[in-house]
FILO-899605 format. One line per field, with one value per residue: y, x, z of N, C-alpha, C, CB in turn; residue in three letters. Coordinates in nm, 4 decimals. Last residue first. Glycine has a CB too. Layout:
N
n_north: [Y | ...]
n_east: [X | ...]
n_up: [Z | ...]
ca_north: [Y | ...]
ca_east: [X | ...]
ca_up: [Z | ...]
c_north: [Y | ...]
c_east: [X | ...]
c_up: [Z | ...]
cb_north: [Y | ...]
cb_east: [X | ...]
cb_up: [Z | ...]
r: [ALA | ...]
! end
This chain:
128
n_north: [15.4839 | 15.1384 | 14.8691 | 14.6415 | 14.2862 | 14.0594 | 13.7714 | 13.4837 | 13.3313 | 13.0981 | 13.0681 | 13.1922 | 12.9342 | 12.8790 | 12.9915 | 13.1743 | 13.2459 | 13.2952 | 13.5211 | 13.8101 | 14.1089 | 14.2944 | 14.3994 | 14.3134 | 14.0597 | 14.1082 | 14.2370 | 13.9990 | 13.6629 | 13.3498 | 13.2781 | 13.4352 | 13.3292 | 13.4859 | 13.4502 | 13.3260 | 13.5696 | 13.8955 | 14.0997 | 14.2923 | 14.2248 | 14.2462 | 14.0769 | 13.7984 | 13.7273 | 13.8934 | 14.0408 | 13.7986 | 13.5319 | 13.1556 | 12.8191 | 12.6932 | 12.3418 | 12.0610 | 11.8033 | 11.6140 | 11.6291 | 11.7644 | 11.9816 | 12.0927 | 12.3362 | 12.4793 | 12.8463 | 13.0921 | 13.2988 | 13.6586 | 13.8849 | 14.2150 | 14.4566 | 14.7889 | 15.1259 | 15.3214 | 15.2010 | 14.8947 | 14.5446 | 14.2697 | 14.0552 | 13.8285 | 13.7576 | 13.6145 | 13.5681 | 13.4085 | 13.1403 | 12.9322 | 12.6376 | 12.5754 | 12.4439 | 12.1594 | 12.4062 | 12.6091 | 12.9533 | 13.2851 | 13.4287 | 13.4634 | 13.2750 | 13.3629 | 13.5127 | 13.2927 | 13.0881 | 12.8592 | 12.6747 | 12.2817 | 12.0282 | 12.1126 | 12.1296 | 11.9803 | 12.2776 | 12.4524 | 12.5099 | 12.7830 | 12.9732 | 13.0969 | 13.2831 | 13.2045 | 12.9262 | 12.7082 | 12.3829 | 12.2580 | 12.1356 | 12.0916 | 12.1108 | 12.1833 | 12.3126 | 12.4790 | 12.7238 | 12.5614 | 12.5983 | 12.5937]
n_east: [12.6340 | 12.6183 | 12.5208 | 12.2924 | 12.2606 | 12.0401 | 11.8530 | 11.8568 | 11.5146 | 11.2872 | 11.0846 | 10.9486 | 10.8729 | 10.9037 | 10.8513 | 10.6150 | 10.5179 | 10.2578 | 10.2282 | 10.4069 | 10.4556 | 10.7155 | 10.9540 | 11.0257 | 11.1568 | 11.4100 | 11.2958 | 11.2235 | 11.3317 | 11.1903 | 11.0826 | 11.0307 | 10.8754 | 10.6927 | 10.6393 | 10.6755 | 10.7698 | 10.8334 | 11.1153 | 11.3025 | 11.5842 | 11.6180 | 11.4475 | 11.5173 | 11.6213 | 11.8328 | 11.9328 | 12.0151 | 12.0735 | 11.9995 | 11.9177 | 11.5739 | 11.5979 | 11.3878 | 11.3732 | 11.5144 | 11.5937 | 11.8103 | 11.7435 | 11.9374 | 12.0339 | 12.0956 | 12.1998 | 12.0718 | 11.9268 | 12.0253 | 11.7757 | 11.6114 | 11.3917 | 11.2329 | 11.1328 | 10.9471 | 10.7742 | 10.9409 | 10.9777 | 10.9722 | 10.7680 | 10.9020 | 11.2564 | 11.3846 | 11.6239 | 11.8460 | 12.0560 | 12.1503 | 11.9915 | 11.7065 | 11.3770 | 11.1766 | 11.0314 | 11.1629 | 11.2139 | 11.2778 | 11.6065 | 11.8575 | 12.0281 | 12.0851 | 12.3218 | 12.5311 | 12.6195 | 12.3305 | 12.3172 | 12.2411 | 12.0613 | 11.7448 | 11.5422 | 11.1872 | 10.9574 | 10.9395 | 11.1610 | 11.1659 | 11.4700 | 11.6906 | 11.9944 | 11.6145 | 11.4538 | 11.1665 | 11.0199 | 10.7373 | 10.4801 | 10.3747 | 10.2499 | 10.2999 | 10.3107 | 10.4481 | 10.3783 | 10.1489 | 9.8433 | 9.7142]
n_up: [6.8674 | 6.9010 | 6.7035 | 6.7689 | 6.7784 | 6.6401 | 6.7734 | 6.6013 | 6.5696 | 6.3911 | 6.1964 | 5.9099 | 5.6702 | 5.2867 | 5.0608 | 4.8614 | 4.6013 | 4.6573 | 4.7330 | 4.6497 | 4.6316 | 4.4436 | 4.3651 | 4.1262 | 4.1740 | 4.3221 | 4.5913 | 4.6959 | 4.6039 | 4.4322 | 4.7744 | 5.1064 | 5.4223 | 5.6552 | 5.9911 | 6.2448 | 6.4256 | 6.3017 | 6.2657 | 6.3187 | 6.2841 | 6.0036 | 5.9224 | 5.9197 | 5.6918 | 5.6444 | 5.8904 | 5.9629 | 5.7294 | 5.7076 | 5.6628 | 5.6573 | 5.7661 | 5.8232 | 6.0995 | 6.2501 | 6.4964 | 6.4994 | 6.2411 | 5.9649 | 5.6852 | 5.4219 | 5.3639 | 5.2496 | 5.0425 | 5.0540 | 5.0009 | 4.9619 | 4.9746 | 4.8459 | 4.9084 | 5.0131 | 5.1703 | 5.2070 | 5.3018 | 5.3885 | 5.4364 | 5.3040 | 5.3608 | 5.0922 | 4.8287 | 4.5776 | 4.6799 | 4.8374 | 4.7393 | 4.5232 | 4.6240 | 4.4592 | 4.3160 | 4.0420 | 4.0928 | 3.9869 | 3.9627 | 4.0745 | 3.9794 | 3.7513 | 3.6828 | 3.8741 | 3.9673 | 4.1532 | 4.4436 | 4.4326 | 4.6042 | 4.7450 | 5.0433 | 5.0761 | 5.1458 | 5.3336 | 5.6199 | 5.8396 | 5.9335 | 6.1015 | 6.1549 | 6.1067 | 6.0006 | 5.9637 | 5.8750 | 5.6041 | 5.4350 | 5.1191 | 4.8802 | 4.5832 | 4.3175 | 4.2026 | 4.4738 | 4.6978 | 4.8486 | 5.1738]
ca_north: [15.5790 | 15.2946 | 14.9438 | 14.7487 | 14.3754 | 14.1410 | 13.9212 | 13.5091 | 13.3793 | 13.1356 | 12.9837 | 13.2307 | 13.0911 | 12.8996 | 12.8809 | 13.1162 | 13.2433 | 13.1602 | 13.3907 | 13.6974 | 13.9982 | 14.2409 | 14.4385 | 14.4377 | 14.0738 | 14.0585 | 14.3027 | 14.0739 | 13.7826 | 13.4742 | 13.2837 | 13.3365 | 13.3769 | 13.3839 | 13.5613 | 13.2950 | 13.4338 | 13.7952 | 14.0165 | 14.3184 | 14.2211 | 14.2900 | 14.2217 | 13.8405 | 13.6597 | 13.8597 | 14.1148 | 13.8105 | 13.6288 | 13.2605 | 12.9203 | 12.7685 | 12.4968 | 12.0920 | 11.9072 | 11.5522 | 11.5685 | 11.6391 | 11.9682 | 12.0247 | 12.2515 | 12.4057 | 12.7072 | 13.0716 | 13.2127 | 13.5387 | 13.8458 | 14.1012 | 14.4054 | 14.6366 | 15.0392 | 15.3731 | 15.3046 | 15.0197 | 14.6597 | 14.3321 | 14.1859 | 13.8470 | 13.7804 | 13.6854 | 13.5394 | 13.4996 | 13.1995 | 13.0283 | 12.7079 | 12.5550 | 12.5149 | 12.2417 | 12.3260 | 12.5017 | 12.8258 | 13.1960 | 13.3556 | 13.5606 | 13.2572 | 13.2644 | 13.5702 | 13.3831 | 13.1806 | 12.8998 | 12.7904 | 12.4233 | 12.1200 | 12.0355 | 12.2244 | 12.0400 | 12.1383 | 12.3906 | 12.4742 | 12.6637 | 12.9326 | 12.9927 | 13.2873 | 13.3084 | 13.0185 | 12.7509 | 12.5629 | 12.2560 | 12.2219 | 11.9826 | 12.1851 | 12.1189 | 12.2145 | 12.3754 | 12.7067 | 12.5988 | 12.5536 | 12.6532]
ca_east: [12.6973 | 12.5460 | 12.6234 | 12.3540 | 12.2963 | 12.1823 | 11.8434 | 11.8659 | 11.6075 | 11.3487 | 11.0756 | 11.0685 | 10.8150 | 10.9513 | 10.9329 | 10.6822 | 10.6799 | 10.2670 | 10.2175 | 10.3179 | 10.4575 | 10.5496 | 10.8799 | 10.9606 | 11.0593 | 11.4062 | 11.3917 | 11.1158 | 11.3186 | 11.3059 | 11.2004 | 11.0223 | 11.0087 | 10.6687 | 10.6381 | 10.5740 | 10.7833 | 10.7493 | 11.0259 | 11.1796 | 11.5118 | 11.7402 | 11.4017 | 11.3794 | 11.4768 | 11.7826 | 11.8458 | 11.9493 | 12.1492 | 12.0526 | 12.0379 | 11.6909 | 11.5625 | 11.4745 | 11.3632 | 11.5111 | 11.4443 | 11.7860 | 11.7882 | 11.8746 | 12.0507 | 12.0267 | 12.2437 | 12.1763 | 11.8909 | 12.0759 | 11.9049 | 11.6619 | 11.5110 | 11.2224 | 11.1874 | 11.1208 | 10.7314 | 10.8895 | 10.9462 | 11.1105 | 10.7386 | 10.7878 | 11.1108 | 11.3976 | 11.4944 | 11.7752 | 11.9902 | 12.2412 | 11.9807 | 11.8596 | 11.4563 | 11.2629 | 11.0817 | 11.1052 | 11.2990 | 11.1790 | 11.5025 | 11.7315 | 11.9892 | 11.9731 | 12.1572 | 12.5224 | 12.7190 | 12.4417 | 12.3130 | 12.3646 | 12.1183 | 11.8490 | 11.6109 | 11.3638 | 11.0001 | 10.8013 | 11.1422 | 11.1720 | 11.3329 | 11.6306 | 11.8487 | 11.7489 | 11.5153 | 11.3362 | 11.0050 | 10.8537 | 10.5472 | 10.4140 | 10.1849 | 10.3420 | 10.2285 | 10.5479 | 10.4298 | 10.3049 | 9.9329 | 9.7893]
ca_up: [6.7709 | 6.9341 | 6.7842 | 6.7036 | 6.8239 | 6.6551 | 6.7638 | 6.6795 | 6.5033 | 6.5220 | 6.3135 | 5.9943 | 5.7399 | 5.4473 | 5.0672 | 4.9772 | 4.6299 | 4.5950 | 4.8108 | 4.5910 | 4.7222 | 4.4209 | 4.5409 | 4.1774 | 4.1393 | 4.2258 | 4.4883 | 4.6650 | 4.7013 | 4.4868 | 4.6739 | 4.9534 | 5.3684 | 5.5310 | 5.8761 | 6.1398 | 6.4140 | 6.3790 | 6.2568 | 6.3182 | 6.4664 | 6.1085 | 5.8955 | 6.0135 | 5.7383 | 5.5146 | 5.8148 | 6.0544 | 5.8088 | 5.6717 | 5.7539 | 5.5999 | 5.8111 | 5.7696 | 6.0721 | 6.1067 | 6.4656 | 6.6012 | 6.3867 | 5.9846 | 5.7925 | 5.4793 | 5.3729 | 5.2407 | 5.1236 | 4.9887 | 5.0458 | 4.9056 | 4.9917 | 4.9251 | 4.8472 | 4.8705 | 5.0405 | 5.2447 | 5.2090 | 5.4341 | 5.4355 | 5.2096 | 5.4079 | 5.2091 | 4.8785 | 4.6404 | 4.5823 | 4.7790 | 4.8625 | 4.5641 | 4.5398 | 4.5887 | 4.4146 | 4.0453 | 4.0688 | 4.0462 | 3.9399 | 4.0992 | 4.1466 | 3.7245 | 3.7366 | 3.7709 | 3.9973 | 4.0178 | 4.3423 | 4.4463 | 4.4954 | 4.7264 | 4.9442 | 5.1145 | 5.0725 | 5.3009 | 5.4611 | 5.7697 | 5.8396 | 6.0462 | 6.1704 | 6.1065 | 6.0864 | 5.9152 | 5.9020 | 5.6813 | 5.5401 | 5.2061 | 4.9932 | 4.7007 | 4.3322 | 4.1888 | 4.3418 | 4.6810 | 4.7307 | 5.0644]
c_north: [15.6705 | 15.3972 | 15.1030 | 14.8598 | 14.4906 | 14.2660 | 13.9536 | 13.7147 | 13.4432 | 13.2513 | 13.0428 | 13.1559 | 13.0583 | 12.9812 | 12.7903 | 12.9800 | 13.1732 | 13.1114 | 13.2890 | 13.5693 | 13.9296 | 14.1323 | 14.4026 | 14.4884 | 14.2051 | 14.0227 | 14.2615 | 14.1978 | 13.9051 | 13.6052 | 13.2709 | 13.3645 | 13.3454 | 13.4641 | 13.4847 | 13.3452 | 13.3875 | 13.6843 | 13.9452 | 14.2727 | 14.2930 | 14.3409 | 14.2604 | 14.0188 | 13.7098 | 13.7966 | 14.0876 | 13.9224 | 13.6972 | 13.4145 | 13.0274 | 12.8517 | 12.5717 | 12.2846 | 11.9839 | 11.6893 | 11.5263 | 11.5290 | 11.7786 | 11.9768 | 12.1971 | 12.3284 | 12.6121 | 12.8816 | 13.1397 | 13.4213 | 13.6983 | 14.0452 | 14.2881 | 14.5781 | 14.9012 | 15.2320 | 15.3566 | 15.0771 | 14.7459 | 14.4509 | 14.2942 | 14.0296 | 13.8696 | 13.6913 | 13.6021 | 13.5092 | 13.3126 | 13.1044 | 12.8267 | 12.6832 | 12.5104 | 12.3222 | 12.1949 | 12.4549 | 12.7109 | 13.0463 | 13.2751 | 13.5341 | 13.3616 | 13.2201 | 13.4776 | 13.4342 | 13.2831 | 13.0373 | 12.8071 | 12.5297 | 12.2624 | 12.1535 | 12.1220 | 12.0919 | 12.1311 | 12.2701 | 12.4125 | 12.5869 | 12.8269 | 12.9963 | 13.1477 | 13.3483 | 13.1239 | 12.8753 | 12.5964 | 12.3832 | 12.1877 | 12.1337 | 12.1380 | 12.2159 | 12.1659 | 12.2806 | 12.5753 | 12.6362 | 12.6068 | 12.6329]
c_east: [12.7952 | 12.6638 | 12.5886 | 12.4543 | 12.3441 | 12.1597 | 12.0137 | 11.9286 | 11.6786 | 11.4393 | 11.1151 | 11.0034 | 10.9225 | 10.8702 | 10.9550 | 10.7194 | 10.7055 | 10.4424 | 10.2404 | 10.3263 | 10.3367 | 10.5555 | 10.7284 | 10.8950 | 10.9801 | 11.2820 | 11.4168 | 11.2001 | 11.2890 | 11.2366 | 11.1140 | 11.1233 | 10.9819 | 10.7870 | 10.6724 | 10.5665 | 10.6629 | 10.7678 | 10.9254 | 11.0721 | 11.3975 | 11.5959 | 11.4907 | 11.4018 | 11.4207 | 11.6154 | 11.7960 | 11.8684 | 12.0314 | 12.0669 | 12.0464 | 11.7696 | 11.6641 | 11.4675 | 11.4154 | 11.4311 | 11.3697 | 11.6829 | 11.7924 | 11.8872 | 11.9199 | 12.1054 | 12.0948 | 12.1985 | 11.9895 | 12.0454 | 11.9285 | 11.7597 | 11.5086 | 11.3704 | 11.2141 | 11.1470 | 10.8593 | 10.7857 | 10.8706 | 11.0705 | 10.8262 | 10.7256 | 11.0028 | 11.2410 | 11.5148 | 11.6527 | 11.8829 | 12.1920 | 12.1183 | 11.8851 | 11.6215 | 11.3372 | 11.1001 | 11.1466 | 11.1596 | 11.2125 | 11.4237 | 11.5961 | 11.9059 | 11.9395 | 12.0483 | 12.3832 | 12.6802 | 12.5157 | 12.4086 | 12.3032 | 12.2096 | 11.9480 | 11.7221 | 11.4284 | 11.1448 | 10.8303 | 10.9961 | 11.1083 | 11.2999 | 11.4896 | 11.7896 | 11.8330 | 11.6056 | 11.3631 | 11.1600 | 10.9184 | 10.6394 | 10.5126 | 10.2536 | 10.3275 | 10.2039 | 10.4218 | 10.4935 | 10.3001 | 10.0293 | 9.8673]
c_up: [6.8399 | 6.8901 | 6.7834 | 6.7981 | 6.7729 | 6.7321 | 6.7591 | 6.6919 | 6.6164 | 6.4828 | 6.4104 | 6.1418 | 5.8669 | 5.5398 | 5.1868 | 5.0052 | 4.7615 | 4.5541 | 4.7428 | 4.6691 | 4.6794 | 4.5241 | 4.5241 | 4.2795 | 4.1345 | 4.1473 | 4.3518 | 4.5478 | 4.6255 | 4.5675 | 4.5625 | 4.9232 | 5.2114 | 5.5114 | 5.7747 | 6.0045 | 6.3349 | 6.3605 | 6.3509 | 6.3010 | 6.4205 | 6.2463 | 5.9802 | 6.0132 | 5.8589 | 5.5816 | 5.6924 | 5.9421 | 5.8449 | 5.7107 | 5.6809 | 5.6824 | 5.7163 | 5.7878 | 5.9853 | 6.0241 | 6.3116 | 6.5191 | 6.4110 | 6.1493 | 5.8490 | 5.5506 | 5.4324 | 5.2597 | 5.1540 | 5.1210 | 4.9766 | 4.9823 | 4.9749 | 4.9334 | 4.8730 | 4.8679 | 4.9400 | 5.1730 | 5.3025 | 5.3193 | 5.4628 | 5.3113 | 5.3261 | 5.2573 | 4.9976 | 4.6835 | 4.6690 | 4.6887 | 4.7790 | 4.6609 | 4.5518 | 4.5111 | 4.4003 | 4.2219 | 4.1015 | 4.0250 | 3.9922 | 4.0753 | 4.1681 | 3.8675 | 3.7590 | 3.8019 | 3.9143 | 4.0379 | 4.2357 | 4.3561 | 4.5244 | 4.6422 | 4.8883 | 5.0029 | 5.1019 | 5.2215 | 5.4283 | 5.6400 | 5.7800 | 5.9890 | 6.0795 | 6.1900 | 6.0400 | 5.9922 | 5.8543 | 5.7416 | 5.6117 | 5.2934 | 5.1509 | 4.8292 | 4.4742 | 4.2440 | 4.3323 | 4.5271 | 4.7542 | 4.9559]
cb_north: [15.6640 | 15.3236 | 14.9161 | 14.8216 | 14.3405 | 14.1855 | 13.9985 | 13.3845 | 13.4607 | 13.0113 | 12.8717 | 13.4280 | 13.1114 | 12.9687 | 12.9232 | 13.1428 | 13.3996 | 13.1713 | 13.3655 | 13.6650 | 14.0357 | 14.1702 | 14.6426 | 14.4617 | 13.9974 | 13.9817 | 14.3010 | 14.1380 | 13.8069 | 13.5505 | 13.1666 | 13.3569 | 13.2907 | 13.3709 | 13.6895 | 13.3257 | 13.3674 | 13.7990 | 13.9535 | 14.3700 | 14.3208 | 14.4737 | 14.2744 | 13.7561 | 13.5078 | 13.7285 | 14.2116 | 13.8430 | 13.7173 | 13.2518 | 12.8643 | 12.8489 | 12.5373 | 12.0124 | 11.9382 | 11.3778 | 11.6775 | 11.7004 | 12.0658 | 11.9503 | 12.3202 | 12.3508 | 12.7027 | 13.1755 | 13.1503 | 13.5616 | 13.8451 | 14.1214 | 14.4283 | 14.5128 | 15.0823 | 15.4980 | 15.4572 | 15.1038 | 14.6205 | 14.2213 | 14.1974 | 13.6569 | 13.8444 | 13.8329 | 13.3934 | 13.5733 | 13.0777 | 12.9772 | 12.5901 | 12.5542 | 12.6443 | 12.1498 | 12.3366 | 12.4058 | 12.8122 | 13.2269 | 13.3153 | 13.6672 | 13.2668 | 13.1339 | 13.6656 | 13.3214 | 13.1365 | 12.9199 | 12.9061 | 12.3862 | 12.1626 | 11.8874 | 12.3756 | 11.9165 | 12.1323 | 12.4900 | 12.3556 | 12.6070 | 12.9962 | 12.9061 | 13.4476 | 13.4112 | 12.9522 | 12.7917 | 12.6269 | 12.1979 | 12.2609 | 11.8091 | 12.1478 | 12.0714 | 12.1191 | 12.3898 | 12.8142 | 12.4596 | 12.5779 | 12.7003]
cb_east: [12.5906 | 12.5012 | 12.7757 | 12.2335 | 12.3479 | 12.2497 | 11.7480 | 11.9290 | 11.5655 | 11.4313 | 11.1370 | 11.1020 | 10.5945 | 11.0875 | 11.0410 | 10.6178 | 10.7485 | 10.1630 | 10.1012 | 10.3579 | 10.4600 | 10.4987 | 10.8868 | 10.9004 | 11.0206 | 11.4685 | 11.5096 | 11.0378 | 11.4494 | 11.3921 | 11.3251 | 10.9207 | 11.1526 | 10.5214 | 10.7358 | 10.4652 | 10.7967 | 10.6306 | 11.0788 | 11.1707 | 11.6078 | 11.8836 | 11.2501 | 11.3865 | 11.4862 | 11.9055 | 11.8879 | 12.0232 | 12.2672 | 12.0190 | 12.2014 | 11.6507 | 11.5927 | 11.4642 | 11.3696 | 11.4081 | 11.3531 | 11.7026 | 11.6522 | 11.8919 | 12.1248 | 11.9498 | 12.3925 | 12.2357 | 11.7981 | 12.2582 | 11.9112 | 11.7069 | 11.5634 | 11.1168 | 11.2664 | 11.3235 | 10.6593 | 10.9813 | 10.8598 | 11.2841 | 10.6530 | 10.6451 | 11.1218 | 11.4738 | 11.4478 | 11.7819 | 11.9168 | 12.3440 | 12.0197 | 11.9748 | 11.4091 | 11.3698 | 11.0183 | 11.1598 | 11.4630 | 11.0422 | 11.5190 | 11.7429 | 12.1160 | 12.0168 | 12.0860 | 12.5456 | 12.8591 | 12.3517 | 12.3208 | 12.5509 | 11.9954 | 11.8041 | 11.6798 | 11.4796 | 10.9730 | 10.7016 | 11.2608 | 11.1509 | 11.3166 | 11.6369 | 11.7876 | 11.7292 | 11.5792 | 11.3637 | 10.9681 | 10.9428 | 10.4785 | 10.5150 | 10.0115 | 10.4885 | 10.2722 | 10.7138 | 10.5246 | 10.4259 | 9.9012 | 9.8403]
cb_up: [6.6992 | 7.1271 | 6.7201 | 6.6381 | 6.8783 | 6.5077 | 6.9113 | 6.7155 | 6.3897 | 6.5960 | 6.3112 | 6.0002 | 5.7982 | 5.4561 | 5.0351 | 5.0686 | 4.6407 | 4.4464 | 4.8680 | 4.4435 | 4.8755 | 4.2454 | 4.5999 | 4.1231 | 4.1901 | 4.2487 | 4.5362 | 4.8252 | 4.7863 | 4.3356 | 4.6830 | 4.8262 | 5.4398 | 5.4120 | 5.8873 | 6.1845 | 6.5492 | 6.3677 | 6.2123 | 6.2782 | 6.6275 | 6.0206 | 5.9197 | 6.2158 | 5.7638 | 5.4191 | 5.8027 | 6.2044 | 5.7376 | 5.5912 | 5.7751 | 5.5005 | 5.9952 | 5.6307 | 6.1395 | 6.1015 | 6.5210 | 6.7631 | 6.5053 | 5.8841 | 5.8929 | 5.4087 | 5.4908 | 5.3385 | 5.0885 | 4.9359 | 5.2146 | 4.7838 | 5.0928 | 4.8307 | 4.8289 | 4.9416 | 5.1113 | 5.2463 | 5.0710 | 5.4118 | 5.5055 | 5.2158 | 5.5403 | 5.1843 | 4.8864 | 4.5917 | 4.4864 | 4.7267 | 5.0414 | 4.4177 | 4.5558 | 4.6995 | 4.5083 | 3.9100 | 4.1980 | 3.9877 | 3.8834 | 4.0301 | 4.2623 | 3.6224 | 3.6297 | 3.6248 | 3.9790 | 3.8584 | 4.4072 | 4.3757 | 4.4195 | 4.6452 | 5.0205 | 5.1657 | 4.8993 | 5.2176 | 5.4122 | 5.8471 | 5.7418 | 6.1326 | 6.1085 | 6.0808 | 6.1709 | 5.7296 | 6.1086 | 5.6055 | 5.6209 | 5.1112 | 4.9841 | 4.6796 | 4.2545 | 4.2825 | 4.3050 | 4.7196 | 4.5980 | 5.0968]
r: [ALA | SER | ARG | ARG | CYS | THR | PRO | LYS | PHE | ALA | SER | LEU | ASP | ALA | VAL | VAL | ASP | LEU | LEU | ASP | LYS | VAL | CYS | ASN | GLN | ASP | ALA | LEU | GLY | PRO | GLN | ILE | ILE | GLU | GLU | GLY | LEU | SER | ALA | LYS | ASN | THR | ARG | ALA | LEU | VAL | HIS | ASN | ASN | SER | LEU | ILE | PHE | GLN | THR | GLY | ALA | GLY | ASP | GLN | VAL | LEU | SER | GLY | LEU | THR | GLY | THR | CYS | CYS | PHE | LEU | GLN | SER | ALA | ASP | ASN | ILE | ASN | GLY | GLY | SER | THR | GLY | LEU | GLN | ILE | PRO | ARG | ALA | GLN | ALA | ALA | GLN | HIS | LEU | PRO | GLY | ASN | ASP | ALA | ARG | GLY | LEU | ALA | PRO | VAL | PHE | LEU | VAL | ALA | LEU | VAL | ALA | PHE | ALA | THR | ILE | ILE | HIS | SER | SER | GLY | GLY | ARG | ARG | LYS | MET]
! end
């Protein structure tokens, strides 16, 4: 599958971690540019999220937080469970996109995929 920017390099990510398809470098801006589609490699601290995080009423976007690396050199996006794992509802392998759905009128575009969900720690919910 061809990715925006012409790269088809595959890496993996978490939530939470999501694996990157290309190394992410640089720093996010502090203004509206963090919501725009970026050339690859993307800057972290930018708009993104799970491509399936939408309902008939709304879609969600969060922040692709930090770049982390395991001992084997695999790079991951670290973010919150609700951003990458749809608050415990995601399946491993779901696509992570940049920019997020809310920043592109809830349109799912496979050219926006930057990572696949590779692992997440389930969050616990408070009982009422």
